[in-house]
All heavy atoms as a GROMACS GRO file, in nm:
protein
  621
    1MET      N    1  18.515   5.420  11.428
    1MET     CA    2  18.428   5.529  11.387
    1MET      C    3  18.422   5.534  11.235
    1MET      O    4  18.523   5.527  11.168
    1MET     CB    5  18.485   5.661  11.442
    1MET     CG    6  18.415   5.783  11.389
    1MET     SD    7  18.478   5.939  11.451
    1MET     CE    8  18.386   5.948  11.603
    2GLN      N    9  18.302   5.545  11.183
    2GLN     CA   10  18.282   5.555  11.040
    2GLN      C   11  18.309   5.698  10.994
    2GLN      O   12  18.272   5.794  11.060
    2GLN     CB   13  18.140   5.516  11.004
    2GLN     CG   14  18.113   5.517  10.856
    2GLN     CD   15  17.973   5.470  10.825
    2GLN    OE1   16  17.903   5.419  10.910
    2GLN    NE2   17  17.932   5.488  10.701
    3ALA      N   18  18.377   5.711  10.882
    3ALA     CA   19  18.407   5.844  10.828
    3ALA      C   20  18.278   5.914  10.787
    3ALA      O   21  18.188   5.852  10.731
    3ALA     CB   22  18.500   5.832  10.708
    4PRO      N   23  18.268   6.042  10.815
    4PRO     CA   24  18.148   6.118  10.778
    4PRO      C   25  18.146   6.150  10.629
    4PRO      O   26  18.246   6.136  10.559
    4PRO     CB   27  18.162   6.246  10.860
    4PRO     CG   28  18.309   6.263  10.878
    4PRO     CD   29  18.364   6.123  10.887
    5SER      N   30  18.033   6.195  10.582
    5SER     CA   31  18.018   6.242  10.444
    5SER      C   32  18.089   6.376  10.430
    5SER      O   33  18.072   6.465  10.513
    5SER     CB   34  17.870   6.257  10.412
    5SER     OG   35  17.853   6.312  10.285
    6ILE      N   36  18.171   6.389  10.327
    6ILE     CA   37  18.249   6.512  10.304
    6ILE      C   38  18.177   6.598  10.200
    6ILE      O   39  18.154   6.554  10.088
    6ILE     CB   40  18.392   6.479  10.254
    6ILE    CG1   41  18.461   6.378  10.344
    6ILE    CG2   42  18.473   6.608  10.237
    6ILE    CD1   43  18.490   6.424  10.484
    7PRO      N   44  18.143   6.723  10.235
    7PRO     CA   45  18.076   6.812  10.139
    7PRO      C   46  18.168   6.849  10.021
    7PRO      O   47  18.290   6.851  10.034
    7PRO     CB   48  18.045   6.937  10.220
    7PRO     CG   49  18.060   6.898  10.363
    7PRO     CD   50  18.157   6.784  10.366
    8ALA      N   51  18.108   6.881   9.910
    8ALA     CA   52  18.183   6.929   9.792
    8ALA      C   53  18.262   7.054   9.832
    8ALA      O   54  18.214   7.137   9.908
    8ALA     CB   55  18.086   6.962   9.679
    9GLY      N   56  18.382   7.064   9.781
    9GLY     CA   57  18.467   7.178   9.810
    9GLY      C   58  18.552   7.158   9.935
    9GLY      O   59  18.634   7.244   9.968
   10MET      N   60  18.530   7.047  10.007
   10MET     CA   61  18.606   7.020  10.129
   10MET      C   62  18.672   6.881  10.120
   10MET      O   63  18.701   6.818  10.220
   10MET     CB   64  18.514   7.027  10.251
   10MET     CG   65  18.451   7.164  10.271
   10MET     SD   66  18.335   7.169  10.410
   10MET     CE   67  18.448   7.187  10.547
   11GLU      N   68  18.698   6.834   9.999
   11GLU     CA   69  18.744   6.698   9.975
   11GLU      C   70  18.874   6.662  10.045
   11GLU      O   71  18.898   6.547  10.078
   11GLU     CB   72  18.757   6.671   9.825
   11GLU     CG   73  18.625   6.665   9.751
   11GLU     CD   74  18.575   6.802   9.705
   11GLU    OE1   75  18.638   6.905   9.733
   11GLU    OE2   76  18.469   6.804   9.640
   12GLY      N   77  18.960   6.760  10.072
   12GLY     CA   78  19.087   6.733  10.140
   12GLY      C   79  19.069   6.675  10.279
   12GLY      O   80  19.158   6.606  10.331
   13ILE      N   81  18.954   6.698  10.339
   13ILE     CA   82  18.926   6.644  10.472
   13ILE      C   83  18.926   6.492  10.470
   13ILE      O   84  18.959   6.428  10.569
   13ILE     CB   85  18.792   6.701  10.526
   13ILE    CG1   86  18.811   6.850  10.561
   13ILE    CG2   87  18.742   6.624  10.648
   13ILE    CD1   88  18.684   6.920  10.605
   14ALA      N   89  18.894   6.432  10.356
   14ALA     CA   90  18.890   6.286  10.344
   14ALA      C   91  19.026   6.223  10.373
   14ALA      O   92  19.034   6.105  10.404
   14ALA     CB   93  18.841   6.246  10.206
   15GLN      N   94  19.135   6.300  10.366
   15GLN     CA   95  19.268   6.248  10.392
   15GLN      C   96  19.300   6.237  10.541
   15GLN      O   97  19.402   6.181  10.579
   15GLN     CB   98  19.372   6.338  10.324
   15GLN     CG   99  19.357   6.342  10.174
   15GLN     CD  100  19.453   6.441  10.111
   15GLN    OE1  101  19.572   6.440  10.140
   15GLN    NE2  102  19.401   6.528  10.026
   16LEU      N  103  19.213   6.291  10.626
   16LEU     CA  104  19.231   6.285  10.771
   16LEU      C  105  19.173   6.155  10.826
   16LEU      O  106  19.093   6.089  10.760
   16LEU     CB  107  19.160   6.403  10.838
   16LEU     CG  108  19.206   6.543  10.802
   16LEU    CD1  109  19.108   6.646  10.856
   16LEU    CD2  110  19.346   6.568  10.854
   17SER      N  111  19.209   6.122  10.950
   17SER     CA  112  19.147   6.008  11.018
   17SER      C  113  18.999   6.039  11.037
   17SER      O  114  18.958   6.155  11.032
   17SER     CB  115  19.213   5.985  11.155
   17SER     OG  116  19.178   6.091  11.244
   18ALA      N  117  18.918   5.937  11.062
   18ALA     CA  118  18.774   5.956  11.079
   18ALA      C  119  18.746   6.053  11.194
   18ALA      O  120  18.660   6.140  11.184
   18ALA     CB  121  18.704   5.822  11.102
   19THR      N  122  18.820   6.041  11.304
   19THR     CA  123  18.801   6.130  11.419
   19THR      C  124  18.833   6.274  11.382
   19THR      O  125  18.759   6.367  11.415
   19THR     CB  126  18.889   6.085  11.537
   19THR    OG1  127  18.853   5.952  11.571
   19THR    CG2  128  18.872   6.175  11.657
   20ASP      N  129  18.946   6.293  11.310
   20ASP     CA  130  18.983   6.429  11.269
   20ASP      C  131  18.888   6.484  11.163
   20ASP      O  132  18.864   6.605  11.156
   20ASP     CB  133  19.127   6.432  11.218
   20ASP     CG  134  19.229   6.434  11.331
   20ASP    OD1  135  19.190   6.448  11.450
   20ASP    OD2  136  19.350   6.422  11.301
   21GLN      N  137  18.831   6.397  11.080
   21GLN     CA  138  18.732   6.442  10.981
   21GLN      C  139  18.613   6.506  11.053
   21GLN      O  140  18.568   6.613  11.014
   21GLN     CB  141  18.685   6.326  10.894
   21GLN     CG  142  18.786   6.280  10.793
   21GLN     CD  143  18.734   6.163  10.711
   21GLN    OE1  144  18.614   6.144  10.697
   21GLN    NE2  145  18.827   6.085  10.657
   22VAL      N  146  18.566   6.441  11.157
   22VAL     CA  147  18.452   6.493  11.232
   22VAL      C  148  18.486   6.629  11.290
   22VAL      O  149  18.409   6.726  11.281
   22VAL     CB  150  18.408   6.394  11.343
   22VAL    CG1  151  18.306   6.457  11.436
   22VAL    CG2  152  18.354   6.267  11.282
   23ALA      N  153  18.606   6.641  11.350
   23ALA     CA  154  18.648   6.767  11.412
   23ALA      C  155  18.664   6.877  11.307
   23ALA      O  156  18.620   6.990  11.327
   23ALA     CB  157  18.778   6.747  11.488
   24ALA      N  158  18.726   6.845  11.193
   24ALA     CA  159  18.746   6.945  11.087
   24ALA      C  160  18.612   6.988  11.027
   24ALA      O  161  18.592   7.106  11.000
   24ALA     CB  162  18.838   6.889  10.978
   25LEU      N  163  18.520   6.896  11.012
   25LEU     CA  164  18.388   6.932  10.959
   25LEU      C  165  18.312   7.018  11.058
   25LEU      O  166  18.237   7.107  11.018
   25LEU     CB  167  18.308   6.806  10.924
   25LEU     CG  168  18.356   6.734  10.798
   25LEU    CD1  169  18.291   6.596  10.788
   25LEU    CD2  170  18.328   6.817  10.674
   26ARG      N  171  18.331   6.995  11.185
   26ARG     CA  172  18.265   7.078  11.286
   26ARG      C  173  18.323   7.220  11.282
   26ARG      O  174  18.251   7.318  11.294
   26ARG     CB  175  18.286   7.016  11.425
   26ARG     CG  176  18.201   7.081  11.530
   26ARG     CD  177  18.205   7.004  11.661
   26ARG     NE  178  18.134   6.877  11.645
   26ARG     CZ  179  18.183   6.758  11.676
   26ARG    NH1  180  18.303   6.745  11.727
   26ARG    NH2  181  18.112   6.649  11.658
   27GLN      N  182  18.455   7.232  11.261
   27GLN     CA  183  18.519   7.363  11.255
   27GLN      C  184  18.483   7.434  11.124
   27GLN      O  185  18.466   7.555  11.122
   27GLN     CB  186  18.671   7.347  11.267
   27GLN     CG  187  18.744   7.479  11.268
   27GLN     CD  188  18.895   7.461  11.277
   27GLN    OE1  189  18.945   7.373  11.347
   27GLN    NE2  190  18.968   7.544  11.205
   28ARG      N  191  18.479   7.361  11.014
   28ARG     CA  192  18.438   7.405  10.881
   28ARG      C  193  18.535   7.496  10.806
   28ARG      O  194  18.559   7.477  10.691
   28ARG     CB  195  18.299   7.470  10.881
   28ARG     CG  196  18.192   7.376  10.930
   28ARG     CD  197  18.055   7.402  10.877
   28ARG     NE  198  18.039   7.408  10.734
   28ARG     CZ  199  18.020   7.304  10.653
   28ARG    NH1  200  18.022   7.183  10.701
   28ARG    NH2  201  18.000   7.322  10.524
   29THR      N  202  18.585   7.603  10.868
   29THR     CA  203  18.670   7.698  10.795
   29THR      C  204  18.804   7.718  10.863
   29THR      O  205  18.818   7.700  10.984
   29THR     CB  206  18.602   7.835  10.780
   29THR    OG1  207  18.576   7.887  10.909
   29THR    CG2  208  18.474   7.826  10.700
   30CYS      N  209  18.901   7.758  10.785
   30CYS     CA  210  19.033   7.795  10.838
   30CYS      C  211  19.017   7.927  10.912
   30CYS      O  212  18.960   8.022  10.857
   30CYS     CB  213  19.132   7.810  10.723
   30CYS     SG  214  19.295   7.871  10.774
   31PRO      N  215  19.065   7.937  11.036
   31PRO     CA  216  19.048   8.062  11.110
   31PRO      C  217  19.131   8.177  11.054
   31PRO      O  218  19.103   8.293  11.083
   31PRO     CB  219  19.094   8.025  11.252
   31PRO     CG  220  19.186   7.911  11.234
   31PRO     CD  221  19.134   7.835  11.115
   32VAL      N  222  19.230   8.147  10.971
   32VAL     CA  223  19.316   8.251  10.914
   32VAL      C  224  19.256   8.305  10.785
   32VAL      O  225  19.236   8.425  10.770
   32VAL     CB  226  19.459   8.198  10.891
   32VAL    CG1  227  19.548   8.306  10.830
   32VAL    CG2  228  19.519   8.145  11.022
   33THR      N  229  19.228   8.216  10.690
   33THR     CA  230  19.181   8.260  10.557
   33THR      C  231  19.030   8.264  10.544
   33THR      O  232  18.977   8.321  10.449
   33THR     CB  233  19.233   8.165  10.448
   33THR    OG1  234  19.174   8.035  10.468
   33THR    CG2  235  19.385   8.156  10.448
   34LYS      N  236  18.960   8.198  10.635
   34LYS     CA  237  18.813   8.183  10.631
   34LYS      C  238  18.767   8.096  10.514
   34LYS      O  239  18.649   8.090  10.483
   34LYS     CB  240  18.742   8.320  10.624
   34LYS     CG  241  18.784   8.416  10.732
   34LYS     CD  242  18.753   8.367  10.869
   34LYS     CE  243  18.782   8.474  10.973
   34LYS     NZ  244  18.853   8.426  11.088
   35GLU      N  245  18.861   8.026  10.449
   35GLU     CA  246  18.828   7.933  10.341
   35GLU      C  247  18.783   7.800  10.401
   35GLU      O  248  18.823   7.763  10.512
   35GLU     CB  249  18.951   7.909  10.252
   35GLU     CG  250  18.995   8.032  10.175
   35GLU     CD  251  18.892   8.077  10.073
   35GLU    OE1  252  18.828   7.991  10.009
   35GLU    OE2  253  18.876   8.199  10.058
   36PRO      N  254  18.702   7.722  10.329
   36PRO     CA  255  18.660   7.591  10.378
   36PRO      C  256  18.781   7.500  10.400
   36PRO      O  257  18.870   7.494  10.314
   36PRO     CB  258  18.571   7.536  10.267
   36PRO     CG  259  18.528   7.654  10.189
   36PRO     CD  260  18.641   7.754  10.199
   37LEU      N  261  18.784   7.432  10.513
   37LEU     CA  262  18.890   7.334  10.536
   37LEU      C  263  18.878   7.224  10.432
   37LEU      O  264  18.768   7.182  10.397
   37LEU     CB  265  18.878   7.275  10.677
   37LEU     CG  266  18.916   7.369  10.790
   37LEU    CD1  267  18.880   7.306  10.924
   37LEU    CD2  268  19.064   7.403  10.786
   38GLY      N  269  18.992   7.179  10.380
   38GLY     CA  270  18.992   7.075  10.279
   38GLY      C  271  18.986   7.127  10.138
   38GLY      O  272  19.004   7.052  10.043
   39SER      N  273  18.964   7.258  10.120
   39SER     CA  274  18.956   7.314   9.986
   39SER      C  275  19.093   7.330   9.922
   39SER      O  276  19.104   7.346   9.801
   39SER     CB  277  18.884   7.450   9.988
   39SER     OG  278  18.956   7.545  10.063
   40MET      N  279  19.198   7.325  10.004
   40MET     CA  280  19.336   7.339   9.954
   40MET      C  281  19.417   7.213   9.981
   40MET      O  282  19.538   7.216   9.988
   40MET     CB  283  19.403   7.459  10.021
   40MET     CG  284  19.336   7.591   9.988
   40MET     SD  285  19.408   7.730  10.077
   40MET     CE  286  19.574   7.732  10.012
   41GLY      N  287  19.349   7.100   9.999
   41GLY     CA  288  19.417   6.975  10.032
   41GLY      C  289  19.391   6.937  10.176
   41GLY      O  290  19.298   6.986  10.240
   42LYS      N  291  19.474   6.849  10.227
   42LYS     CA  292  19.456   6.797  10.363
   42LYS      C  293  19.476   6.908  10.466
   42LYS      O  294  19.581   6.973  10.469
   42LYS     CB  295  19.558   6.685  10.387
   42LYS     CG  296  19.547   6.622  10.524
   42LYS     CD  297  19.652   6.512  10.539
   42LYS     CE  298  19.648   6.451  10.676
   42LYS     NZ  299  19.753   6.348  10.689
   43PRO      N  300  19.376   6.932  10.552
   43PRO     CA  301  19.393   7.032  10.659
   43PRO      C  302  19.505   6.992  10.755
   43PRO      O  303  19.534   6.873  10.771
   43PRO     CB  304  19.257   7.031  10.731
   43PRO     CG  305  19.162   6.974  10.631
   43PRO     CD  306  19.242   6.875  10.552
   44ILE      N  307  19.565   7.091  10.816
   44ILE     CA  308  19.677   7.070  10.908
   44ILE      C  309  19.633   7.106  11.049
   44ILE      O  310  19.581   7.215  11.071
   44ILE     CB  311  19.797   7.156  10.866
   44ILE    CG1  312  19.838   7.124  10.722
   44ILE    CG2  313  19.914   7.137  10.963
   44ILE    CD1  314  19.931   7.225  10.660
   45ARG      N  315  19.659   7.015  11.143
   45ARG     CA  316  19.627   7.041  11.284
   45ARG      C  317  19.741   7.122  11.345
   45ARG      O  318  19.858   7.090  11.328
   45ARG     CB  319  19.613   6.909  11.361
   45ARG     CG  320  19.583   6.930  11.509
   45ARG     CD  321  19.601   6.802  11.588
   45ARG     NE  322  19.504   6.702  11.553
   45ARG     CZ  323  19.391   6.682  11.622
   45ARG    NH1  324  19.363   6.754  11.726
   45ARG    NH2  325  19.308   6.588  11.583
   46VAL      N  326  19.704   7.228  11.416
   46VAL     CA  327  19.801   7.312  11.486
   46VAL      C  328  19.761   7.313  11.634
   46VAL      O  329  19.646   7.339  11.666
   46VAL     CB  330  19.800   7.458  11.434
   46VAL    CG1  331  19.905   7.542  11.504
   46VAL    CG2  332  19.817   7.463  11.284
   47THR      N  333  19.858   7.286  11.721
   47THR     CA  334  19.832   7.288  11.864
   47THR      C  335  19.918   7.396  11.928
   47THR      O  336  20.040   7.394  11.913
   47THR     CB  337  19.862   7.152  11.929
   47THR    OG1  338  19.784   7.052  11.863
   47THR    CG2  339  19.830   7.152  12.078
   48VAL      N  340  19.854   7.489  11.994
   48VAL     CA  341  19.923   7.595  12.068
   48VAL      C  342  19.850   7.616  12.200
   48VAL      O  343  19.727   7.613  12.204
   48VAL     CB  344  19.933   7.728  11.989
   48VAL    CG1  345  20.033   7.719  11.876
   48VAL    CG2  346  19.799   7.771  11.935
   49GLY      N  347  19.924   7.634  12.305
   49GLY     CA  348  19.863   7.660  12.434
   49GLY      C  349  19.769   7.550  12.479
   49GLY      O  350  19.670   7.577  12.546
   50GLY      N  351  19.796   7.425  12.439
   50GLY     CA  352  19.712   7.314  12.478
   50GLY      C  353  19.582   7.301  12.401
   50GLY      O  354  19.499   7.218  12.432
   51GLN      N  355  19.563   7.384  12.299
   51GLN     CA  356  19.443   7.379  12.217
   51GLN      C  357  19.482   7.353  12.072
   51GLN      O  358  19.583   7.403  12.025
   51GLN     CB  359  19.364   7.509  12.227
   51GLN     CG  360  19.311   7.536  12.365
   51GLN     CD  361  19.233   7.666  12.371
   51GLN    OE1  362  19.265   7.761  12.302
   51GLN    NE2  363  19.130   7.667  12.452
   52SER      N  364  19.399   7.276  12.004
   52SER     CA  365  19.425   7.243  11.864
   52SER      C  366  19.314   7.294  11.774
   52SER      O  367  19.197   7.291  11.812
   52SER     CB  368  19.438   7.092  11.846
   52SER     OG  369  19.549   7.043  11.915
   53ILE      N  370  19.355   7.339  11.656
   53ILE     CA  371  19.262   7.378  11.552
   53ILE      C  372  19.319   7.328  11.420
   53ILE      O  373  19.437   7.291  11.412
   53ILE     CB  374  19.240   7.531  11.546
   53ILE    CG1  375  19.373   7.606  11.527
   53ILE    CG2  376  19.165   7.580  11.667
   53ILE    CD1  377  19.357   7.755  11.504
   54PHE      N  378  19.237   7.326  11.318
   54PHE     CA  379  19.283   7.292  11.184
   54PHE      C  380  19.297   7.419  11.102
   54PHE      O  381  19.218   7.513  11.119
   54PHE     CB  382  19.184   7.198  11.115
   54PHE     CG  383  19.189   7.059  11.167
   54PHE    CD1  384  19.098   7.017  11.262
   54PHE    CD2  385  19.284   6.969  11.122
   54PHE    CE1  386  19.101   6.888  11.312
   54PHE    CE2  387  19.289   6.839  11.171
   54PHE     CZ  388  19.197   6.799  11.266
   55VAL      N  389  19.398   7.421  11.016
   55VAL     CA  390  19.418   7.530  10.921
   55VAL      C  391  19.431   7.469  10.782
   55VAL      O  392  19.450   7.349  10.767
   55VAL     CB  393  19.542   7.616  10.955
   55VAL    CG1  394  19.523   7.688  11.087
   55VAL    CG2  395  19.669   7.533  10.956
   56CYS      N  396  19.422   7.555  10.680
   56CYS     CA  397  19.418   7.505  10.543
   56CYS      C  398  19.554   7.477  10.481
   56CYS      O  399  19.563   7.397  10.389
   56CYS     CB  400  19.338   7.600  10.454
   56CYS     SG  401  19.410   7.765  10.437
   57CYS      N  402  19.661   7.543  10.530
   57CYS     CA  403  19.791   7.528  10.465
   57CYS      C  404  19.906   7.565  10.559
   57CYS      O  405  19.883   7.619  10.668
   57CYS     CB  406  19.797   7.616  10.340
   57CYS     SG  407  19.786   7.792  10.376
   58GLU      N  408  20.028   7.538  10.517
   58GLU     CA  409  20.147   7.568  10.598
   58GLU      C  410  20.159   7.716  10.631
   58GLU      O  411  20.202   7.752  10.739
   58GLU     CB  412  20.274   7.522  10.526
   58GLU     CG  413  20.293   7.372  10.522
   58GLU     CD  414  20.317   7.310  10.659
   58GLU    OE1  415  20.371   7.378  10.750
   58GLU    OE2  416  20.282   7.192  10.676
   59GLY      N  417  20.121   7.803  10.538
   59GLY     CA  418  20.127   7.947  10.565
   59GLY      C  419  20.041   7.986  10.684
   59GLY      O  420  20.076   8.073  10.763
   60CYS      N  421  19.929   7.918  10.697
   60CYS     CA  422  19.839   7.948  10.809
   60CYS      C  423  19.892   7.891  10.940
   60CYS      O  424  19.864   7.945  11.048
   60CYS     CB  425  19.699   7.896  10.779
   60CYS     SG  426  19.618   7.989  10.647
   61VAL      N  427  19.970   7.783  10.934
   61VAL     CA  428  20.034   7.729  11.055
   61VAL      C  429  20.121   7.839  11.116
   61VAL      O  430  20.114   7.866  11.236
   61VAL     CB  431  20.119   7.604  11.024
   61VAL    CG1  432  20.203   7.563  11.144
   61VAL    CG2  433  20.031   7.489  10.978
   62ALA      N  434  20.201   7.903  11.033
   62ALA     CA  435  20.290   8.010  11.080
   62ALA      C  436  20.210   8.125  11.140
   62ALA      O  437  20.247   8.180  11.245
   62ALA     CB  438  20.379   8.059  10.966
   63ALA      N  439  20.100   8.162  11.077
   63ALA     CA  440  20.018   8.272  11.128
   63ALA      C  441  19.961   8.240  11.265
   63ALA      O  442  19.962   8.324  11.356
   63ALA     CB  443  19.904   8.302  11.030
   64VAL      N  444  19.913   8.117  11.284
   64VAL     CA  445  19.857   8.076  11.412
   64VAL      C  446  19.965   8.075  11.520
   64VAL      O  447  19.943   8.120  11.632
   64VAL     CB  448  19.787   7.939  11.402
   64VAL    CG1  449  19.751   7.884  11.539
   64VAL    CG2  450  19.663   7.949  11.315
   65LYS      N  451  20.084   8.028  11.485
   65LYS     CA  452  20.193   8.022  11.583
   65LYS      C  453  20.242   8.162  11.620
   65LYS      O  454  20.284   8.185  11.732
   65LYS     CB  455  20.307   7.935  11.532
   65LYS     CG  456  20.268   7.788  11.534
   65LYS     CD  457  20.381   7.698  11.495
   65LYS     CE  458  20.338   7.552  11.510
   65LYS     NZ  459  20.448   7.461  11.481
   66ARG      N  460  20.236   8.257  11.526
   66ARG     CA  461  20.277   8.396  11.555
   66ARG      C  462  20.176   8.467  11.644
   66ARG      O  463  20.213   8.552  11.725
   66ARG     CB  464  20.293   8.475  11.425
   66ARG     CG  465  20.425   8.462  11.357
   66ARG     CD  466  20.444   8.565  11.247
   66ARG     NE  467  20.332   8.575  11.154
   66ARG     CZ  468  20.320   8.503  11.042
   66ARG    NH1  469  20.412   8.416  11.009
   66ARG    NH2  470  20.216   8.520  10.963
   67ASN      N  471  20.049   8.439  11.626
   67ASN     CA  472  19.944   8.510  11.698
   67ASN      C  473  19.832   8.413  11.738
   67ASN      O  474  19.719   8.424  11.690
   67ASN     CB  475  19.889   8.622  11.609
   67ASN     CG  476  19.806   8.721  11.687
   67ASN    OD1  477  19.777   8.701  11.805
   67ASN    ND2  478  19.764   8.827  11.621
   68PRO      N  479  19.864   8.318  11.828
   68PRO     CA  480  19.765   8.215  11.861
   68PRO      C  481  19.636   8.269  11.922
   68PRO      O  482  19.529   8.219  11.890
   68PRO     CB  483  19.839   8.123  11.958
   68PRO     CG  484  19.953   8.203  12.010
   68PRO     CD  485  19.988   8.301  11.902
   69ASP      N  486  19.645   8.369  12.007
   69ASP     CA  487  19.525   8.420  12.072
   69ASP      C  488  19.422   8.470  11.970
   69ASP      O  489  19.303   8.446  11.985
   69ASP     CB  490  19.557   8.533  12.170
   69ASP     CG  491  19.633   8.483  12.292
   69ASP    OD1  492  19.625   8.362  12.322
   69ASP    OD2  493  19.699   8.565  12.357
   70LYS      N  494  19.468   8.536  11.868
   70LYS     CA  495  19.378   8.589  11.765
   70LYS      C  496  19.299   8.477  11.698
   70LYS      O  497  19.178   8.488  11.678
   70LYS     CB  498  19.460   8.664  11.659
   70LYS     CG  499  19.378   8.714  11.544
   70LYS     CD  500  19.465   8.788  11.444
   70LYS     CE  501  19.384   8.839  11.326
   70LYS     NZ  502  19.469   8.910  11.230
   71TYR      N  503  19.366   8.366  11.665
   71TYR     CA  504  19.301   8.259  11.590
   71TYR      C  505  19.231   8.158  11.679
   71TYR      O  506  19.127   8.105  11.640
   71TYR     CB  507  19.401   8.193  11.496
   71TYR     CG  508  19.454   8.293  11.397
   71TYR    CD1  509  19.584   8.339  11.401
   71TYR    CD2  510  19.369   8.348  11.301
   71TYR    CE1  511  19.631   8.434  11.312
   71TYR    CE2  512  19.414   8.444  11.212
   71TYR     CZ  513  19.544   8.486  11.218
   71TYR     OH  514  19.588   8.581  11.129
   72LEU      N  515  19.283   8.133  11.796
   72LEU     CA  516  19.214   8.042  11.888
   72LEU      C  517  19.085   8.106  11.938
   72LEU      O  518  18.986   8.038  11.957
   72LEU     CB  519  19.304   8.004  12.005
   72LEU     CG  520  19.423   7.915  11.971
   72LEU    CD1  521  19.511   7.895  12.093
   72LEU    CD2  522  19.378   7.781  11.914
   73ARG      N  523  19.088   8.235  11.960
   73ARG     CA  524  18.970   8.308  12.004
   73ARG      C  525  18.860   8.304  11.897
   73ARG      O  526  18.742   8.303  11.928
   73ARG     CB  527  19.008   8.454  12.032
   73ARG     CG  528  18.913   8.526  12.121
   73ARG     CD  529  18.965   8.663  12.158
   73ARG     NE  530  19.108   8.679  12.131
   73ARG     CZ  531  19.164   8.785  12.080
   73ARG    NH1  532  19.092   8.890  12.051
   73ARG    NH2  533  19.292   8.791  12.057
   74GLY      N  534  18.900   8.299  11.771
   74GLY     CA  535  18.804   8.297  11.662
   74GLY      C  536  18.731   8.164  11.646
   74GLY      O  537  18.625   8.157  11.588
   75ALA      N  538  18.790   8.058  11.700
   75ALA     CA  539  18.725   7.926  11.693
   75ALA      C  540  18.640   7.908  11.818
   75ALA      O  541  18.671   7.963  11.923
   75ALA     CB  542  18.831   7.817  11.684
   76SER      N  543  18.536   7.833  11.808
   76SER     CA  544  18.446   7.818  11.923
   76SER      C  545  18.506   7.729  12.030
   76SER      O  546  18.587   7.642  12.003
   76SER     CB  547  18.312   7.760  11.878
   76SER     OG  548  18.323   7.623  11.858
   77THR      N  549  18.466   7.749  12.154
   77THR     CA  550  18.511   7.669  12.266
   77THR      C  551  18.472   7.523  12.244
   77THR      O  552  18.547   7.433  12.276
   77THR     CB  553  18.449   7.722  12.397
   77THR    OG1  554  18.485   7.858  12.410
   77THR    CG2  555  18.499   7.645  12.516
   78ARG      N  556  18.356   7.500  12.187
   78ARG     CA  557  18.312   7.362  12.162
   78ARG      C  558  18.410   7.290  12.068
   78ARG      O  559  18.443   7.176  12.090
   78ARG     CB  560  18.173   7.364  12.098
   78ARG     CG  561  18.116   7.224  12.080
   78ARG     CD  562  17.987   7.226  12.003
   78ARG     NE  563  18.023   7.247  11.864
   78ARG     CZ  564  17.952   7.316  11.777
   78ARG    NH1  565  17.842   7.372  11.811
   78ARG    NH2  566  17.992   7.328  11.652
   79GLN      N  567  18.460   7.359  11.967
   79GLN     CA  568  18.553   7.298  11.875
   79GLN      C  569  18.681   7.264  11.948
   79GLN      O  570  18.736   7.156  11.931
   79GLN     CB  571  18.585   7.393  11.758
   79GLN     CG  572  18.467   7.415  11.668
   79GLN     CD  573  18.487   7.533  11.576
   79GLN    OE1  574  18.585   7.605  11.586
   79GLN    NE2  575  18.393   7.555  11.488
   80HIS      N  576  18.731   7.351  12.031
   80HIS     CA  577  18.855   7.327  12.103
   80HIS      C  578  18.844   7.204  12.191
   80HIS      O  579  18.937   7.126  12.199
   80HIS     CB  580  18.893   7.448  12.189
   80HIS     CG  581  18.934   7.565  12.107
   80HIS    ND1  582  19.052   7.629  12.126
   80HIS    CD2  583  18.873   7.630  12.006
   80HIS    CE1  584  19.062   7.729  12.041
   80HIS    NE2  585  18.954   7.731  11.967
   81SER      N  586  18.733   7.188  12.261
   81SER     CA  587  18.720   7.076  12.352
   81SER      C  588  18.726   6.943  12.279
   81SER      O  589  18.766   6.843  12.336
   81SER     CB  590  18.590   7.088  12.433
   81SER     OG  591  18.479   7.075  12.347
   82ASN      N  592  18.693   6.941  12.153
   82ASN     CA  593  18.698   6.817  12.076
   82ASN      C  594  18.839   6.777  12.035
   82ASN      O  595  18.861   6.665  11.993
   82ASN     CB  596  18.612   6.831  11.949
   82ASN     CG  597  18.467   6.839  11.981
   82ASN    OD1  598  18.421   6.775  12.075
   82ASN    ND2  599  18.394   6.917  11.906
   83PHE      N  600  18.935   6.867  12.045
   83PHE     CA  601  19.071   6.839  12.001
   83PHE      C  602  19.166   6.809  12.114
   83PHE      O  603  19.278   6.774  12.092
   83PHE     CB  604  19.128   6.959  11.923
   83PHE     CG  605  19.052   6.989  11.798
   83PHE    CD1  606  19.011   7.118  11.771
   83PHE    CD2  607  19.020   6.890  11.708
   83PHE    CE1  608  18.942   7.147  11.655
   83PHE    CE2  609  18.950   6.920  11.592
   83PHE     CZ  610  18.912   7.047  11.566
   84ARG      N  611  19.128   6.829  12.235
   84ARG     CA  612  19.221   6.813  12.347
   84ARG      C  613  19.259   6.671  12.370
   84ARG      O  614  19.197   6.579  12.339
   84ARG     CB  615  19.161   6.870  12.475
   84ARG     CG  616  19.157   7.020  12.469
   84ARG     CD  617  19.110   7.077  12.596
   84ARG     NE  618  19.098   7.219  12.575
   84ARG     CZ  619  19.039   7.300  12.657
   84ARG    NH1  620  18.989   7.256  12.768
   84ARG    NH2  621  19.030   7.427  12.631
   0.00000   0.00000   0.00000
C-alpha cells in the first residue's frame, strides 16, 4: 500500500505504517483533545474492548483507558471497523 498524502499540521502521521496512516487520516482528530492527529508527533493506537482508535499522546492513552466508552462512542463506527 502506498502511503497517503499527509496534510500540513498532521505530519506525525507520516511515522505510522501506510495502513495506519490511512486509518489515522480517516479518524483525523484525537477523541480526547480534539486536536489533529499527528500535530503532537506520532499518533498512538489504543485498543480497548476489541476496538482501536488513535490518540495524540500518552496522556490521552490514560484517558481512553479510564473511560473507554466516552471516547470510543465519540469515534465513528466506520473508523472502528478499519482497526479491528
